[in-house]
PADO-676632 format. One record per residue (C-alpha): chain; residue number from 1; x, y, z. Coordinates in nm, 3 decimals, always signed. Layout:
<atoms>
ATOM chain resi      xx      yy      zz
ATOM     A  NUM       X       Y       Z
...
</atoms>
This chain:
<atoms>
ATOM chain resi      xx      yy      zz
ATOM     A    1  -0.187  -2.143  +1.527
ATOM     A    2  -0.504  -2.034  +1.709
ATOM     A    3  -0.607  -1.823  +1.413
ATOM     A    4  -0.563  -2.113  +1.170
ATOM     A    5  -0.769  -2.346  +1.394
ATOM     A    6  -1.050  -2.092  +1.404
ATOM     A    7  -1.042  -2.049  +1.028
ATOM     A    8  -1.050  -2.423  +0.967
ATOM     A    9  -1.328  -2.476  +1.223
ATOM     A   10  -1.531  -2.208  +1.050
ATOM     A   11  -1.466  -2.376  +0.719
ATOM     A   12  -1.590  -2.711  +0.852
ATOM     A   13  -1.907  -2.542  +0.973
ATOM     A   14  -1.967  -2.383  +0.634
ATOM     A   15  -1.908  -2.712  +0.459
ATOM     A   16  -2.160  -2.883  +0.685
ATOM     A   17  -2.419  -2.612  +0.628
ATOM     A   18  -2.385  -2.571  +0.256
ATOM     A   19  -2.334  -2.909  +0.094
ATOM     A   20  -2.563  -2.838  -0.200
ATOM     A   21  -2.696  -2.988  -0.525
ATOM     A   22  -2.396  -3.101  -0.715
ATOM     A   23  -2.261  -2.880  -0.992
ATOM     A   24  -1.956  -2.853  -1.214
ATOM     A   25  -1.885  -3.225  -1.246
ATOM     A   26  -1.530  -3.341  -1.297
ATOM     A   27  -1.330  -3.601  -1.477
ATOM     A   28  -1.259  -3.911  -1.265
ATOM     A   29  -1.072  -4.240  -1.283
ATOM     A   30  -1.262  -4.526  -1.121
ATOM     A   31  -1.077  -4.766  -0.895
ATOM     A   32  -1.343  -4.899  -0.659
ATOM     A   33  -1.141  -5.180  -0.502
ATOM     A   34  -1.163  -5.023  -0.154
ATOM     A   35  -1.541  -5.002  -0.171
ATOM     A   36  -1.530  -4.625  -0.122
ATOM     A   37  -1.704  -4.540  -0.449
ATOM     A   38  -1.577  -4.325  -0.733
ATOM     A   39  -1.437  -3.996  -0.593
ATOM     A   40  -1.590  -3.682  -0.741
ATOM     A   41  -1.529  -3.309  -0.687
ATOM     A   42  -1.844  -3.102  -0.738
ATOM     A   43  -1.715  -2.763  -0.627
ATOM     A   44  -1.498  -2.548  -0.405
ATOM     A   45  -1.626  -2.322  -0.128
ATOM     A   46  -1.476  -2.038  +0.074
ATOM     A   47  -1.433  -2.047  +0.449
ATOM     A   48  -1.562  -1.690  +0.469
ATOM     A   49  -1.923  -1.712  +0.599
ATOM     A   50  -2.019  -1.417  +0.376
ATOM     A   51  -1.942  -1.616  +0.059
ATOM     A   52  -1.950  -1.978  +0.175
ATOM     A   53  -2.288  -2.050  +0.019
ATOM     A   54  -2.154  -2.016  -0.335
ATOM     A   55  -1.913  -2.225  -0.539
ATOM     A   56  -1.616  -2.067  -0.709
ATOM     A   57  -1.341  -2.168  -0.951
ATOM     A   58  -1.066  -1.923  -0.848
ATOM     A   59  -0.866  -1.851  -0.534
ATOM     A   60  -0.558  -1.663  -0.420
ATOM     A   61  -0.235  -1.798  -0.270
ATOM     A   62  -0.270  -1.837  +0.106
ATOM     A   63  -0.649  -1.877  +0.094
ATOM     A   64  -0.816  -2.162  +0.289
ATOM     A   65  -1.064  -2.354  +0.071
ATOM     A   66  -1.301  -2.645  +0.112
ATOM     A   67  -1.307  -2.903  -0.169
ATOM     A   68  -1.662  -3.042  -0.187
ATOM     A   69  -1.780  -3.366  -0.347
ATOM     A   70  -1.862  -3.734  -0.306
ATOM     A   71  -1.652  -4.028  -0.189
ATOM     A   72  -1.362  -3.804  -0.080
ATOM     A   73  -1.257  -4.006  +0.224
ATOM     A   74  -0.922  -4.189  +0.251
ATOM     A   75  -0.735  -3.915  +0.064
ATOM     A   76  -0.371  -3.991  +0.004
ATOM     A   77  -0.259  -3.675  -0.179
ATOM     A   78  -0.396  -3.340  -0.298
ATOM     A   79  -0.240  -3.144  -0.581
ATOM     A   80  -0.301  -2.785  -0.691
ATOM     A   81  -0.129  -2.664  -1.009
ATOM     A   82  +0.042  -3.009  -1.023
ATOM     A   83  +0.206  -2.938  -0.685
ATOM     A   84  +0.135  -3.149  -0.381
ATOM     A   85  -0.021  -2.948  -0.097
ATOM     A   86  -0.073  -3.033  +0.267
ATOM     A   87  -0.413  -3.130  +0.405
ATOM     A   88  -0.510  -3.244  +0.753
ATOM     A   89  -0.635  -3.604  +0.725
ATOM     A   90  -0.817  -3.565  +1.058
ATOM     A   91  -1.043  -3.309  +0.890
ATOM     A   92  -1.101  -3.515  +0.576
ATOM     A   93  -1.462  -3.638  +0.540
ATOM     A   94  -1.647  -3.825  +0.268
ATOM     A   95  -1.779  -3.492  +0.139
ATOM     A   96  -1.497  -3.243  +0.198
ATOM     A   97  -1.126  -3.174  +0.216
ATOM     A   98  -0.994  -2.852  +0.371
ATOM     A   99  -0.676  -2.717  +0.213
ATOM     A  100  -0.472  -2.398  +0.255
ATOM     A  101  -0.336  -2.287  -0.081
ATOM     A  102  +0.041  -2.237  -0.038
ATOM     A  103  +0.198  -1.894  -0.092
ATOM     A  104  +0.468  -1.805  -0.340
ATOM     A  105  +0.697  -1.721  -0.048
ATOM     A  106  +0.672  -2.092  +0.035
ATOM     A  107  +0.771  -2.187  -0.319
ATOM     A  108  +0.424  -2.232  -0.474
ATOM     A  109  +0.421  -2.177  -0.853
ATOM     A  110  +0.144  -2.008  -1.051
ATOM     A  111  +0.037  -2.118  -1.398
ATOM     A  112  +0.056  -1.755  -1.517
ATOM     A  113  +0.434  -1.791  -1.504
ATOM     A  114  +0.471  -2.167  -1.556
ATOM     A  115  +0.290  -2.284  -1.868
ATOM     A  116  +0.373  -2.649  -1.805
ATOM     A  117  +0.146  -2.656  -1.498
ATOM     A  118  -0.229  -2.721  -1.504
ATOM     A  119  -0.505  -2.503  -1.360
ATOM     A  120  -0.663  -2.783  -1.162
ATOM     A  121  -0.710  -2.954  -0.829
ATOM     A  122  -0.627  -3.326  -0.829
ATOM     A  123  -0.726  -3.555  -0.545
ATOM     A  124  -0.583  -3.905  -0.511
ATOM     A  125  -0.769  -4.144  -0.280
ATOM     A  126  -0.729  -4.513  -0.200
ATOM     A  127  -1.018  -4.581  -0.436
ATOM     A  128  -0.952  -4.349  -0.730
ATOM     A  129  -0.845  -4.009  -0.857
ATOM     A  130  -1.048  -3.705  -0.966
ATOM     A  131  -0.970  -3.358  -1.098
ATOM     A  132  -1.142  -3.023  -1.101
ATOM     A  133  -1.062  -2.715  -1.312
ATOM     A  134  -0.949  -2.445  -1.070
ATOM     A  135  -0.745  -2.124  -1.102
ATOM     A  136  -0.499  -1.977  -0.850
ATOM     A  137  -0.479  -1.615  -0.960
ATOM     A  138  -0.180  -1.383  -0.950
ATOM     A  139  -0.335  -1.095  -0.757
ATOM     A  140  -0.583  -0.816  -0.814
ATOM     A  141  -0.498  -0.616  -1.129
ATOM     A  142  -0.434  -0.243  -1.147
ATOM     A  143  -0.404  -0.024  -1.457
ATOM     A  144  -0.165  +0.264  -1.396
ATOM     A  145  -0.120  +0.446  -1.726
ATOM     A  146  -0.171  +0.444  -2.102
ATOM     A  147  +0.127  +0.552  -2.314
ATOM     A  148  +0.069  +0.665  -2.675
ATOM     A  149  +0.111  +0.977  -2.886
ATOM     A  150  -0.166  +1.236  -2.923
ATOM     A  151  -0.402  +1.261  -3.099
ATOM     A  152  -0.461  +0.885  -3.091
ATOM     A  153  -0.577  +0.738  -3.421
ATOM     A  154  -0.696  +0.393  -3.530
ATOM     A  155  -0.398  +0.158  -3.565
ATOM     A  156  -0.166  +0.355  -3.336
ATOM     A  157  +0.052  +0.150  -3.102
ATOM     A  158  -0.078  +0.169  -2.745
ATOM     A  159  +0.130  +0.062  -2.445
ATOM     A  160  -0.040  -0.002  -2.113
ATOM     A  161  +0.135  -0.030  -1.775
ATOM     A  162  +0.011  -0.164  -1.443
ATOM     A  163  +0.024  -0.439  -1.183
ATOM     A  164  -0.085  -0.803  -1.212
ATOM     A  165  -0.209  -0.778  -1.571
ATOM     A  166  -0.184  -1.155  -1.616
ATOM     A  167  -0.434  -1.433  -1.693
ATOM     A  168  -0.629  -1.183  -1.904
ATOM     A  169  -0.980  -1.298  -1.989
ATOM     A  170  -1.108  -0.990  -2.172
ATOM     A  171  -0.984  -0.647  -2.284
ATOM     A  172  -1.200  -0.377  -2.439
ATOM     A  173  -1.289  -0.009  -2.458
ATOM     A  174  -1.628  +0.116  -2.345
ATOM     A  175  -1.801  +0.446  -2.407
ATOM     A  176  -1.880  +0.468  -2.035
ATOM     A  177  -1.660  +0.705  -1.836
ATOM     A  178  -1.457  +0.579  -1.541
ATOM     A  179  -1.682  +0.784  -1.312
ATOM     A  180  -1.989  +0.603  -1.446
ATOM     A  181  -1.823  +0.264  -1.396
ATOM     A  182  -1.730  +0.358  -1.039
ATOM     A  183  -2.101  +0.414  -0.967
ATOM     A  184  -2.196  +0.058  -1.067
ATOM     A  185  -2.293  -0.185  -0.795
ATOM     A  186  -2.076  -0.486  -0.718
ATOM     A  187  -2.131  -0.756  -0.982
ATOM     A  188  -2.318  -0.522  -1.217
ATOM     A  189  -2.210  -0.551  -1.581
ATOM     A  190  -2.017  -0.266  -1.741
ATOM     A  191  -2.243  -0.124  -2.010
ATOM     A  192  -2.192  +0.127  -2.289
ATOM     A  193  -2.062  +0.059  -2.638
ATOM     A  194  -1.789  -0.207  -2.623
ATOM     A  195  -1.501  -0.239  -2.870
ATOM     A  196  -1.282  -0.548  -2.819
ATOM     A  197  -0.901  -0.541  -2.836
ATOM     A  198  -0.803  -0.822  -3.070
ATOM     A  199  -0.423  -0.815  -3.073
ATOM     A  200  -0.327  -0.772  -2.708
ATOM     A  201  +0.034  -0.872  -2.641
ATOM     A  202  +0.223  -0.909  -2.313
ATOM     A  203  +0.551  -0.719  -2.329
ATOM     A  204  +0.653  -0.748  -1.965
ATOM     A  205  +0.540  -0.954  -1.665
ATOM     A  206  +0.807  -0.934  -1.398
ATOM     A  207  +0.701  -1.110  -1.079
ATOM     A  208  +0.863  -1.020  -0.748
ATOM     A  209  +0.813  -0.951  -0.378
ATOM     A  210  +0.710  -0.596  -0.291
ATOM     A  211  +0.911  -0.502  +0.019
ATOM     A  212  +0.649  -0.249  +0.132
ATOM     A  213  +0.343  -0.475  +0.110
ATOM     A  214  +0.529  -0.803  +0.170
ATOM     A  215  +0.325  -0.953  -0.114
ATOM     A  216  +0.414  -1.079  -0.461
ATOM     A  217  +0.310  -0.860  -0.753
ATOM     A  218  +0.371  -0.841  -1.126
ATOM     A  219  +0.507  -0.532  -1.300
ATOM     A  220  +0.312  -0.551  -1.627
ATOM     A  221  +0.328  -0.395  -1.972
ATOM     A  222  +0.080  -0.472  -2.250
ATOM     A  223  +0.070  -0.350  -2.609
ATOM     A  224  -0.191  -0.343  -2.886
ATOM     A  225  -0.298  -0.144  -3.190
ATOM     A  226  -0.583  +0.096  -3.124
ATOM     A  227  -0.909  -0.042  -3.268
ATOM     A  228  -1.155  +0.181  -3.453
ATOM     A  229  -1.350  +0.355  -3.176
ATOM     A  230  -1.682  +0.532  -3.237
ATOM     A  231  -1.613  +0.766  -2.942
ATOM     A  232  -1.329  +1.003  -2.847
ATOM     A  233  -1.350  +0.950  -2.470
ATOM     A  234  -1.429  +0.644  -2.265
ATOM     A  235  -1.257  +0.378  -2.056
ATOM     A  236  -1.010  +0.095  -2.114
ATOM     A  237  -1.122  -0.217  -1.923
ATOM     A  238  -0.913  -0.529  -1.860
ATOM     A  239  -1.060  -0.837  -1.697
ATOM     A  240  -0.819  -1.090  -1.544
ATOM     A  241  -0.860  -1.403  -1.336
ATOM     A  242  -0.789  -1.185  -1.033
ATOM     A  243  -1.048  -0.915  -1.106
ATOM     A  244  -1.139  -0.620  -1.327
ATOM     A  245  -0.947  -0.294  -1.361
ATOM     A  246  -1.008  +0.015  -1.572
ATOM     A  247  -0.857  +0.352  -1.659
ATOM     A  248  -0.986  +0.663  -1.844
ATOM     A  249  -0.911  +0.687  -2.217
ATOM     A  250  -0.928  +0.987  -2.449
ATOM     A  251  -0.824  +1.053  -2.807
ATOM     A  252  -0.681  +1.392  -2.713
ATOM     A  253  -0.481  +1.475  -2.400
ATOM     A  254  -0.701  +1.411  -2.099
ATOM     A  255  -0.728  +1.610  -1.781
ATOM     A  256  -0.427  +1.539  -1.557
ATOM     A  257  -0.462  +1.340  -1.235
ATOM     A  258  -0.247  +1.368  -0.920
ATOM     A  259  -0.223  +1.038  -0.732
ATOM     A  260  +0.053  +1.111  -0.482
ATOM     A  261  +0.291  +1.387  -0.376
ATOM     A  262  +0.605  +1.279  -0.191
ATOM     A  263  +0.596  +1.561  +0.065
ATOM     A  264  +0.333  +1.819  +0.158
ATOM     A  265  +0.604  +2.061  +0.284
ATOM     A  266  +0.935  +1.984  +0.111
ATOM     A  267  +1.272  +2.091  +0.244
ATOM     A  268  +1.486  +2.328  +0.037
ATOM     A  269  +1.706  +2.101  -0.177
ATOM     A  270  +1.470  +1.805  -0.157
ATOM     A  271  +1.366  +1.636  -0.482
ATOM     A  272  +0.988  +1.651  -0.475
ATOM     A  273  +0.794  +1.417  -0.701
ATOM     A  274  +0.434  +1.440  -0.811
ATOM     A  275  +0.293  +1.107  -0.934
ATOM     A  276  -0.019  +1.078  -1.148
ATOM     A  277  -0.141  +1.051  -1.507
ATOM     A  278  -0.173  +1.261  -1.822
ATOM     A  279  +0.119  +1.491  -1.749
ATOM     A  280  +0.123  +1.584  -2.118
ATOM     A  281  +0.266  +1.920  -2.223
ATOM     A  282  +0.299  +2.047  -1.865
ATOM     A  283  +0.315  +2.426  -1.881
ATOM     A  284  +0.341  +2.506  -1.509
ATOM     A  285  +0.352  +2.376  -1.154
ATOM     A  286  +0.219  +2.627  -0.903
ATOM     A  287  +0.179  +2.639  -0.525
ATOM     A  288  +0.094  +2.935  -0.304
ATOM     A  289  +0.248  +3.244  -0.461
ATOM     A  290  +0.511  +3.041  -0.652
ATOM     A  291  +0.474  +2.938  -1.018
ATOM     A  292  +0.738  +2.714  -1.176
ATOM     A  293  +0.800  +2.721  -1.551
ATOM     A  294  +0.899  +2.410  -1.754
ATOM     A  295  +1.271  +2.479  -1.709
ATOM     A  296  +1.224  +2.445  -1.331
ATOM     A  297  +1.087  +2.090  -1.329
ATOM     A  298  +1.124  +1.765  -1.523
ATOM     A  299  +0.847  +1.543  -1.660
ATOM     A  300  +0.921  +1.170  -1.688
ATOM     A  301  +0.913  +1.024  -2.039
ATOM     A  302  +0.624  +0.807  -1.918
ATOM     A  303  +0.428  +1.130  -1.846
ATOM     A  304  +0.323  +1.000  -1.506
ATOM     A  305  +0.570  +1.180  -1.277
ATOM     A  306  +0.692  +1.537  -1.235
ATOM     A  307  +1.023  +1.596  -1.053
ATOM     A  308  +1.095  +1.928  -0.882
ATOM     A  309  +1.427  +2.024  -0.722
ATOM     A  310  +1.254  +2.220  -0.449
ATOM     A  311  +1.413  +2.563  -0.414
ATOM     A  312  +1.129  +2.810  -0.357
ATOM     A  313  +0.903  +2.821  -0.050
ATOM     A  314  +0.565  +2.992  -0.080
ATOM     A  315  +0.501  +3.291  +0.142
ATOM     A  316  +0.314  +3.237  +0.468
ATOM     A  317  -0.051  +3.322  +0.417
ATOM     A  318  -0.055  +3.236  +0.047
ATOM     A  319  -0.276  +2.960  -0.093
ATOM     A  320  -0.223  +2.596  +0.013
ATOM     A  321  -0.310  +2.448  -0.328
ATOM     A  322  -0.071  +2.267  -0.564
ATOM     A  323  -0.176  +2.306  -0.929
ATOM     A  324  -0.042  +2.126  -1.238
ATOM     A  325  -0.143  +2.274  -1.575
ATOM     A  326  -0.116  +2.067  -1.896
ATOM     A  327  -0.249  +2.058  -2.252
ATOM     A  328  -0.549  +1.864  -2.119
ATOM     A  329  -0.638  +2.105  -1.838
ATOM     A  330  -0.534  +2.145  -1.477
ATOM     A  331  -0.551  +1.946  -1.158
ATOM     A  332  -0.520  +2.068  -0.800
ATOM     A  333  -0.423  +1.912  -0.467
ATOM     A  334  -0.517  +2.083  -0.142
ATOM     A  335  -0.315  +2.120  +0.181
ATOM     A  336  +0.023  +2.175  +0.015
ATOM     A  337  +0.272  +2.378  +0.218
ATOM     A  338  +0.009  +2.465  +0.476
ATOM     A  339  +0.181  +2.677  +0.742
ATOM     A  340  -0.115  +2.624  +0.978
ATOM     A  341  -0.003  +2.261  +1.033
ATOM     A  342  +0.336  +2.356  +1.183
ATOM     A  343  +0.422  +2.294  +1.548
ATOM     A  344  +0.773  +2.428  +1.511
ATOM     A  345  +1.036  +2.502  +1.248
ATOM     A  346  +1.299  +2.554  +1.524
ATOM     A  347  +1.318  +2.920  +1.422
ATOM     A  348  +1.185  +3.081  +1.739
ATOM     A  349  +0.820  +2.974  +1.702
ATOM     A  350  +0.826  +2.741  +2.007
ATOM     A  351  +1.020  +2.689  +2.331
ATOM     A  352  +1.302  +2.438  +2.382
ATOM     A  353  +1.255  +2.266  +2.721
ATOM     A  354  +1.633  +2.249  +2.743
ATOM     A  355  +1.659  +1.896  +2.880
ATOM     A  356  +1.983  +1.707  +2.832
ATOM     A  357  +2.131  +1.553  +2.646
ATOM     A  358  +1.986  +1.806  +2.402
ATOM     A  359  +1.999  +1.796  +2.025
ATOM     A  360  +2.199  +2.058  +1.838
ATOM     A  361  +2.023  +2.329  +1.639
ATOM     A  362  +2.201  +2.411  +1.315
ATOM     A  363  +2.147  +2.692  +1.064
ATOM     A  364  +2.087  +2.530  +0.725
ATOM     A  365  +2.204  +2.838  +0.536
ATOM     A  366  +1.882  +2.828  +0.332
ATOM     A  367  +1.532  +2.973  +0.366
ATOM     A  368  +1.453  +2.672  +0.586
ATOM     A  369  +1.654  +2.828  +0.867
ATOM     A  370  +1.743  +2.609  +1.164
ATOM     A  371  +1.702  +2.231  +1.186
ATOM     A  372  +1.739  +1.997  +1.484
ATOM     A  373  +2.035  +1.758  +1.475
ATOM     A  374  +2.079  +1.438  +1.678
ATOM     A  375  +2.428  +1.297  +1.630
ATOM     A  376  +2.605  +1.015  +1.816
ATOM     A  377  +2.897  +0.854  +1.625
ATOM     A  378  +2.864  +0.527  +1.820
ATOM     A  379  +2.569  +0.460  +2.046
ATOM     A  380  +2.492  +0.150  +2.250
ATOM     A  381  +2.332  +0.046  +2.579
ATOM     A  382  +2.176  +0.375  +2.682
ATOM     A  383  +1.820  +0.435  +2.799
ATOM     A  384  +1.816  +0.815  +2.776
ATOM     A  385  +1.962  +0.963  +2.459
ATOM     A  386  +1.971  +1.294  +2.278
ATOM     A  387  +1.633  +1.456  +2.230
ATOM     A  388  +1.426  +1.724  +2.064
ATOM     A  389  +1.189  +1.840  +2.341
ATOM     A  390  +0.969  +2.145  +2.274
ATOM     A  391  +0.661  +2.315  +2.419
ATOM     A  392  +0.446  +2.594  +2.280
ATOM     A  393  +0.517  +2.829  +2.569
ATOM     A  394  +0.572  +2.840  +2.946
ATOM     A  395  +0.205  +2.927  +3.006
ATOM     A  396  +0.089  +2.571  +2.927
ATOM     A  397  -0.090  +2.662  +2.605
ATOM     A  398  -0.151  +2.405  +2.334
ATOM     A  399  +0.018  +2.432  +1.999
ATOM     A  400  -0.245  +2.567  +1.758
ATOM     A  401  -0.370  +2.275  +1.547
ATOM     A  402  -0.475  +2.343  +1.189
ATOM     A  403  -0.836  +2.414  +1.098
ATOM     A  404  -0.757  +2.283  +0.747
ATOM     A  405  -0.818  +1.920  +0.851
ATOM     A  406  -1.166  +1.759  +0.849
ATOM     A  407  -1.321  +1.740  +1.195
ATOM     A  408  -1.426  +1.379  +1.133
ATOM     A  409  -1.075  +1.263  +1.031
ATOM     A  410  -0.970  +0.970  +1.249
ATOM     A  411  -0.652  +0.955  +1.457
ATOM     A  412  -0.529  +0.697  +1.203
ATOM     A  413  -0.544  +0.969  +0.935
ATOM     A  414  -0.382  +1.252  +1.135
ATOM     A  415  -0.004  +1.228  +1.159
ATOM     A  416  +0.279  +1.372  +1.361
ATOM     A  417  +0.505  +1.464  +1.069
ATOM     A  418  +0.855  +1.601  +1.018
ATOM     A  419  +1.108  +1.644  +0.743
ATOM     A  420  +1.391  +1.398  +0.803
ATOM     A  421  +1.746  +1.343  +0.680
ATOM     A  422  +1.914  +1.033  +0.817
ATOM     A  423  +2.249  +0.867  +0.768
ATOM     A  424  +2.202  +0.646  +1.072
ATOM     A  425  +2.237  +0.272  +1.124
ATOM     A  426  +1.863  +0.236  +1.191
ATOM     A  427  +1.688  -0.046  +1.001
ATOM     A  428  +2.009  -0.232  +0.915
ATOM     A  429  +1.908  -0.550  +1.099
ATOM     A  430  +2.178  -0.535  +1.365
ATOM     A  431  +2.167  -0.193  +1.534
ATOM     A  432  +1.932  -0.187  +1.833
ATOM     A  433  +1.861  +0.186  +1.828
ATOM     A  434  +1.516  +0.336  +1.784
ATOM     A  435  +1.311  +0.652  +1.845
ATOM     A  436  +1.099  +0.721  +2.154
ATOM     A  437  +0.816  +0.969  +2.102
ATOM     A  438  +0.629  +1.158  +2.373
ATOM     A  439  +0.316  +1.372  +2.339
ATOM     A  440  +0.195  +1.580  +2.632
ATOM     A  441  -0.157  +1.717  +2.592
ATOM     A  442  -0.299  +2.007  +2.795
ATOM     A  443  -0.230  +1.915  +3.159
ATOM     A  444  +0.029  +1.679  +3.304
ATOM     A  445  -0.049  +1.352  +3.128
ATOM     A  446  +0.232  +1.201  +2.921
ATOM     A  447  +0.182  +0.953  +2.637
ATOM     A  448  +0.481  +0.764  +2.501
ATOM     A  449  +0.519  +0.555  +2.190
ATOM     A  450  +0.818  +0.327  +2.138
ATOM     A  451  +0.862  +0.152  +1.804
ATOM     A  452  +1.076  -0.097  +2.000
ATOM     A  453  +0.833  -0.376  +2.096
ATOM     A  454  +1.062  -0.642  +2.244
ATOM     A  455  +1.370  -0.851  +2.199
ATOM     A  456  +1.410  -1.047  +1.878
ATOM     A  457  +1.705  -1.230  +2.032
ATOM     A  458  +1.811  -1.120  +2.381
ATOM     A  459  +2.132  -1.325  +2.385
ATOM     A  460  +2.245  -1.151  +2.066
ATOM     A  461  +2.090  -0.822  +2.186
ATOM     A  462  +1.875  -0.788  +1.874
ATOM     A  463  +1.568  -0.570  +1.918
ATOM     A  464  +1.230  -0.622  +1.749
ATOM     A  465  +1.061  -0.314  +1.603
ATOM     A  466  +0.696  -0.251  +1.522
ATOM     A  467  +0.787  -0.086  +1.193
ATOM     A  468  +1.056  +0.099  +1.006
ATOM     A  469  +1.241  +0.350  +1.224
ATOM     A  470  +1.163  +0.702  +1.098
ATOM     A  471  +0.955  +0.551  +0.816
ATOM     A  472  +0.759  +0.744  +0.554
ATOM     A  473  +0.395  +0.680  +0.460
ATOM     A  474  +0.507  +0.369  +0.264
ATOM     A  475  +0.719  +0.229  +0.547
ATOM     A  476  +1.047  +0.325  +0.384
ATOM     A  477  +1.334  +0.527  +0.534
ATOM     A  478  +1.575  +0.645  +0.264
ATOM     A  479  +1.922  +0.755  +0.369
ATOM     A  480  +2.123  +1.052  +0.254
ATOM     A  481  +1.831  +1.271  +0.142
ATOM     A  482  +1.542  +1.469  +0.286
ATOM     A  483  +1.203  +1.295  +0.302
ATOM     A  484  +0.881  +1.307  +0.507
ATOM     A  485  +0.857  +1.091  +0.820
ATOM     A  486  +0.504  +1.030  +0.954
ATOM     A  487  +0.357  +0.868  +1.266
ATOM     A  488  -0.023  +0.841  +1.314
ATOM     A  489  -0.156  +1.010  +1.627
ATOM     A  490  -0.343  +0.688  +1.703
ATOM     A  491  -0.010  +0.556  +1.837
ATOM     A  492  -0.058  +0.783  +2.140
ATOM     A  493  -0.308  +0.678  +2.409
ATOM     A  494  -0.446  +1.031  +2.450
ATOM     A  495  -0.562  +1.038  +2.085
ATOM     A  496  -0.635  +0.674  +2.004
ATOM     A  497  -0.991  +0.630  +1.874
ATOM     A  498  -1.062  +1.003  +1.857
ATOM     A  499  -1.178  +1.222  +1.571
ATOM     A  500  -0.978  +1.533  +1.483
ATOM     A  501  -1.232  +1.764  +1.649
ATOM     A  502  -1.172  +1.572  +1.972
ATOM     A  503  -0.793  +1.576  +1.923
ATOM     A  504  -0.805  +1.957  +1.908
ATOM     A  505  -0.997  +1.962  +2.235
ATOM     A  506  -0.739  +1.736  +2.404
ATOM     A  507  -0.466  +1.961  +2.268
ATOM     A  508  -0.091  +1.921  +2.229
ATOM     A  509  +0.125  +2.106  +2.479
ATOM     A  510  +0.467  +1.939  +2.434
ATOM     A  511  +0.639  +1.678  +2.219
ATOM     A  512  +0.966  +1.488  +2.254
ATOM     A  513  +1.160  +1.287  +1.993
ATOM     A  514  +1.444  +1.096  +2.156
ATOM     A  515  +1.713  +0.852  +2.044
ATOM     A  516  +1.720  +0.532  +2.252
ATOM     A  517  +1.927  +0.213  +2.237
ATOM     A  518  +1.867  -0.045  +2.511
ATOM     A  519  +2.084  -0.298  +2.328
ATOM     A  520  +2.461  -0.341  +2.346
ATOM     A  521  +2.474  -0.356  +1.965
ATOM     A  522  +2.626  -0.026  +1.865
ATOM     A  523  +2.582  +0.204  +1.570
ATOM     A  524  +2.573  +0.560  +1.441
ATOM     A  525  +2.281  +0.796  +1.497
ATOM     A  526  +2.282  +1.087  +1.251
ATOM     A  527  +1.939  +1.248  +1.212
ATOM     A  528  +1.827  +1.595  +1.105
ATOM     A  529  +1.467  +1.704  +1.169
ATOM     A  530  +1.271  +2.010  +1.056
ATOM     A  531  +0.916  +2.144  +1.010
ATOM     A  532  +0.751  +1.935  +1.281
ATOM     A  533  +0.377  +1.945  +1.208
ATOM     A  534  +0.040  +1.769  +1.232
ATOM     A  535  -0.115  +1.686  +0.893
ATOM     A  536  -0.402  +1.492  +0.737
ATOM     A  537  -0.341  +1.198  +0.501
ATOM     A  538  -0.676  +1.036  +0.414
ATOM     A  539  -0.700  +0.659  +0.389
ATOM     A  540  -0.713  +0.538  +0.028
</atoms>
């Protein structure tokens, strides 16, 4: 509530400061019986001080806006997209109305998916009604891939996939490269030779809530016939009400791009996936001293993902580069299977403190050797559970931290990381169990992090968590398969706010990963851990 009051107060201040010469006049119906004068909307302003001095005709769900005009007192109702929205009459003046655009989670409908609605604001007062053309967009667009045969010729069917490719205002190819477009300043026009796409069709626009981002997004597919292009390489550009997005285009197979790798140090038997673009005619996937041939991996039909049933570890001391080679060239990703990041593999490279109740240490029967195993068939109301508690040695030395991480990387970009296999009842909405982490730097100081942050309902013994228990980089925790669990070092007081060079100076002498359940709600804990390490994942 405090935040909303501050936002609205700021909006009132901006409205007072920037009532300007009137622009963008609207259609009005005149009913002057109250003596208030004909109502008129002349514009809409943002409550963000950085942009409040300019009018705009688009907004996003959840955004607070100020409707500016004349004779706007005595408002009875405000509509956006033909849907009545709440406004605070105590903040209604003759020149402004402050409104928070509802969100889709609250049932608000967008015109991109409801053609019977109007892109407009409508204000009904005691002395008349006025309207103003205004767009509530469906999110910032993102082009993810182009799908078409090679070589691409005029008239060929092109399919394009991405997010929020709705309310399209313009679509074209330009001779500029994507790198050249990225160098343009904000608001600068995209130059080069433009060729318009005349027959763009929407094949798919599936709107839904993304569980990871907790925001609505549209899974989009567009199709068109390739126009006659006077260049063989350039960029596809799509402009929507929500913004502009672009992606490289080439007549012949382009150089591949790696966008994401599911694990930097996969477990034997794990299904590794490499996500990207232009995985056309992949001839090899190589890492360290291992090279995989096409019969050892699978390329998705969409040519944007490579799947590897991971079975071969590179040798220690070999290169830490992942390389994908295709018809269009090769792409590399650094810091793949970097042994220098490891704290322990549980194979005799560190010391078990031996505290109880201790985890079990099980031989996997593979080249991965031993893994740690925390198993409790039914756990409830305990404050000191099974643990993995290791130190480098009895001399108080720090674990060696990798030199293959930038010194200026922030503690938000450096992660305590481990391979994880869980069949536990974590994250099911009823089980109160969680993980307690402890880092001990050089010396005696201890720094704990609990992802349990309080009681959601004490009477029902439901615990509130800061995030997904044993979550991956996307906040997900799959069950029944190996994946990479990460926790930023900024969660620990001894590292918070530091750069990596400073983290190395502080050191890391011991770590503990412990199962806790302070609630009486009971459940199974079944977690395997391996390859505990400290890695770098740069912010996007």
